[in-house]
N, C-alpha and C positions, 0 to 999 in steps of 0.2 A: 347931370348934364351929359348928353351923348356926344360922341365924336364922329365926324364924317368918316366914311369908310368906302370900300370898293363896291360898285354896282348894287347900290341899295343896302349894303351891309352897314351896320353900325358897330362901334366898339364902345360898350357902355359898362358901368358898374352893375353887377348882378342885382344889387339892391334897387336899381332904378326900375327894374321890371319884375322883381320877385322879393318877397319878404320871407325871412327864415324865422319860423316860430319854434321856440323851445318847448320841451315837454314839461310835465308836472311832476313835482317831487312826491310821488305817492308814498304813504307811510307803509313801510315793510311789515309793521305789526298787523296791518289789515289784510295782507296778502292771503289768498285762499286758493284752493285747488279748483274751485268752481266760481263762475261769475264772468266778468268781461276780461279777456286777456290783455296784459300790459306789454307793449312793445318796448323792450329794454335793449341795451347794446348787445347783450348776449343773444338776442334774436336776430341781429343784423349779421348776415353771413356774406361771404364773398359772392355767393350765387343768388343772394336776395334775402327776402324775409322768411324766417322759419319760426313758426309759433309752437313747434313741438316742445312740450314741457314748459310752456310759458306760465308764469304766475298770473293770477287773476285778482280782480278787485270786485268786492261785493256790489251788486247793482243798487242796493239801497243806500250806498254812500256816494252815488254819482251826482247828486244834486249840485248844480253850479259848475260842473266840470264838462259841460257840453262842448266847449271849445277845444277839448283835448280828445274828443272822439274822432277816430280816423274814418275816412271815406274812400271808396274805391277810386283809384286813380291818383291818390295822394302820393307825392314823392318824398321819401324819407332819406336823411343823410346822417351817417354816424359821426358824432361830434367828440367822442372820447374813446381812447384805446384803439379800436379798429377804425382808425381815421379813414374817411372816404368811402366806407361801405355804403351802398345806396340800395334802395328797393322801392318798387311801386306797389302800393296796396291794391289787392284784388278783392272781389266779392268774398272769396274764401277766407280772407283775413279780417273780415268785419263781422260783428262789431269788435273793435279793439281800441286801446288807449295809448296816447303818446306820453312816454316817460321822459324824465329829464335826461339830458345828454344825447337824446335823439332829436334831430331837427326835422320839421316839416317845411318844405319849400313851397310857398304859396305864390303862384305866378299871377301876373296881370295878363289874362287871356287875350286881351286886345293887342298885346305886343309879343308875348312869349308862349309857345306851345310847351305844355308840360312834358310831352313825349320827346320833343327836341331837347329840353333841358335834361331829361333822364339820360339821353345818349351823351350829351355834353359832359355831365357829371362823371360818367364812366370812362371818358377819354383819358389818355395818358397825360396830356398837357394839364388838364384840370386836376387830375390826381396828384401830379407833381407839385402843383401850386398849393394844394391843400396840405400836403406833407411839409412843405416849406413854411407855411403859416402856423402849423400846429406848435403850440407851446411845448417846451421841454418838460421833463419830469415823467413820472410813471403813475398813471397813464398820460399820454399826450392828449392835449385838448385843443379844440377849435372854439372860437367865439363867433357868435352870430354876426358881429360887426366885421370881423375879418372876412367871412364868407361873402357878405353883402358888398364889401368893397372890391372884391375880385372883378377884374375886367374880363368881359366875355365878348366873343364875336357873334353878332346878332343879324342874321339875314332877314329879309322880309318874311312875314308869317307863312305865306304859301310855300316858300322854299324851305322853311323850317319843317313843315309837315311832310314835304317830299323827302327830305333828308332822314327824318325820323322813320318814315315808312321803309326806306331802303335798308337802314341799319336794323330796323325791327325784323325784317325778313331773315337776316342772319341770326338774330336772337331766337327766332322760331326754330331755325335749323339746329341751333345749339341745344335748345330745350328738347327737341326730338332725340338728338344724339344722347343727351344726358339720360333721357328716359330709357333708351335702349341699353345703355351701360348699366343703369340701376336695375333694370329688369333682368339682364343677363347675369349680373352679379347675384341677384336673389336666387335665380335658377341654379347657379353654380353652388351656392352655399347649401341649398336644399339637397342637390345631387351629391355633394361631397359628404354630407352627414349620412345620407342614405347608403351610399356606396361603402363608406367606412364601417357601417354597421351590418348591412345586409348583403353586400357583394353583388355579383351579377348572376341571376338565374338559379339561385340555390333553393332547394326544397327541404333540406334537412338542416336543423339548427341545434345548438347546444347552449347550455347555460355556462357562463364564465364570469370571472371577476369584473369583466367589462359589460356584463349583461348578455343578451342572446346574440350569438355569432354563428355564422355558417359552420357546419360540422367539420369542414375541411380546414378551418382556420385555427390559429392559436392566439391566446392572449399571453404576450411575453413581455418581460422587462425591456424597455428600450435599450438600456445599457448592455444587453446581451447580443444585440444585433447592430449596434452602432457605437463607434468610438466618439467620445465627447472630448472636445478640445485636444485633438491629436497634436503631436509634435512633428513638424516637418522641418527639415534642415534648410536654412537659408544662409548663404555666404555673406559675411559682413563686408560692406563696401560694394556689393553688387546691387544692380537695379532690378526690381521685381514689380509686377502689377500690385497696386495698392488700392484697397477698397475702403471708402469712408461711409459713415452711416447714411449720409444723404443720398447715396446711390441705391439704397434698398427701396423697393416699392412697398406699399401698404396693402395691396390686393393681388399683385401678380408676382410670379417667380423671377422675372427678368431683373438683371442688374443694369441700372441705367447707364453707368459709365465706370471706367477703371482709370486710375492714375498710374504714373510710374514714379517710384521712389527708391532711393538708395537705402539699404539696410545699414543703419549706423549704430544700433544698440539692440540688445535683447529686448523682448517685450512685444506686445501686440499679438493678435491671433494669426495663425497660419492655416491655409486651406488649399485644397486641390479641386479641380473640376469634379462636379457631382456632389460636393459637400453642401450641406444646408447651413445657412447663417441665420441665427435667431437673435434679434436685438434683446438685450437683457436689462436695459436701463429705462426708467420712466422718462418721458412719455412714449418712447419708441416701442416698448413692449405693448402697451395698451393700444397704440396706433396700428399694430400688426406689421411691423417691419421685419420681413422674413424673405430670404432670397436663396436661389439655387445657383451655385457657382458655375459659370460657363467655362468653355475651353479657355486656357490661359497660356500666353507665351511662356515657354519654359516649364509649364505644368504645375506651377505652385505660385501662390501669392500670399500677401499678408495684409492686415487691416486693423481697424479699430479694436481696442481692448474691450469694447462694449458688445462684442459678438460672442455668442456661444456657438461653437463650430460642431456640427453633427456630421460625422463621416460614416455612411452606411457600409456594412459588410455586404457587398453587392451580390454574393451568392445567396444571401438570405433576404436582403432588403434593397429595393431599387431606389435611386435618388429621388425620382419624381414622386413615388409613393410616400417616401419619408417627408418630402416637402409638404404634400397635401395633408399628411397626418398631423404635422405640427402646426399647419395652418388651420386645423379644425378648431371649432369653438371649445370643445372639451379640453384639448391640450392647452390652448391659449389661456382660457379662464383659470385652469389649475396653476399655470405658471404665474399668472398675475396674482393669484391668491397667496402665493409663496414669496412674493417680493418682500424685501426687508431693507432697512437702512434709513438714513435721515430723509426728511421730507424733501422731495424734489430730486433726490439722488438714490431712489430705491432701485434695487437690482434683483434679478432672478438668480438664486444660487445654482451653481453647476450641478449639485447633487439632485436637483429636480429631474434632470435628464439622465444622469448617471445611475441613480439608485431608486427613484420613486415612480416614474411614469411607466405604466403598462400601455402597450399598443396592440391593436388587432393586426395580426400578421397573416395575410392570405398566401397561397402559393405564388411564386414569382411570376408565373404566367398571368395570373389574375391581377397581380399588382400592376403589370404592364398595361393590361386592358383598362383598368381603373384610371391609371395615369393618363392614358390617351384620351379618354372621355373628358376628364377634367381639363386637360391641356387644350382641347378643342374649344371649350368654353372660354378659357383664358385668352386664346388667340382671337376670338370674337371680341372680347372686351378690349384687347390691345388695339385691334383694328379700329374700333369705334373711338378709342382715345386718340389715335393718330388723326382720324377725321376731325375730332374736336379741336385738336391743336391747329389743324389747317383752317378751320372756321374762325378760330380766335385770331390767327394771323390775318385772315381776310378782313375780319371786323376791324382790326387795328389799322390796316392799310386804308380801308374805306373811311374810317373815322378821321384819319389824318388828312385825307383828301377832301372830305365833305364838310368838316366842321371848322374850316377856316376859309376865308375868301380867296378866290383865285387871284394870283398876282398878275 
């Protein structure tokens, strides 16, 4: 039963104009690497549908399961764990199959545009309601009944289509920005690996323990050119910059923010500007949380015990070059391979950096040039990320304005 609303708008239960279809409980014993991909909750990402690494179901077992085949334009909703993640199916995602705990929103096209619903589902108001409705426990769950009972604001169909078109324009801009970020990141990683192995403009090379390096370079133990977890004096009772794990980026050297805290007891890591912080605990290590300490008030700070602090001997090793060296896939993968401890609390031991790692060491002048090249790519990524945040803010403001009736 719909309710009267403003200027042709209605306030109706979602189930009046849309049905939520649950997926099928495919037998995991039949999963295979080839066949028709199954869309599971693990494929529902914040940015949409990702079938990378999806398990498949044999085509010969699909008899009677046609109603679970997905079509381009279908709107999916996460019903368990990652509550509220949504995605529209594209041609590239088909054929694929709807798994249990992923819902398909089947609209009445005479009253509801699927593109309008896609925007509505992503809105902050809709998302807050979903999380309120989700049952407790691990993982949280939504029921089809709860979703269908949600009240939504429904404008006339032509207005729905105009609203979806406006918000979709911002989505296209976001997709382009994401593509630029991903492309620049790919270029950076390739450039980083090449520069750390071949340098700039070299013609003569030598064989080392790290493979072929420019003749002017050395392969040296990191611990010989870098202090690991140095001790800096902090006065008890005084306030210093404090850095928590959340402030480290997973792709860029920048520290996102600093707090101010009083030193009340020994413990924690100490660092100075130019030191490199390497997250040593899972999942932060695997996620690539590494940062380059910026200028600090008072010239010293402290932070999480889960950092390994690397302080370069600057006459031999520049901070930026050290940062990009430990950001390299070779160093990160070695550190990950050496993690130990209980499941969920594994850590990289400090001796990995003190005693085990070798690094390629160019002359300081070349380190500086390599750092400048890589930093320019990071600045490009950071600028695009800033643009992305602006687009997200614009999208949120437009959605708040357009997805509710004017008072």
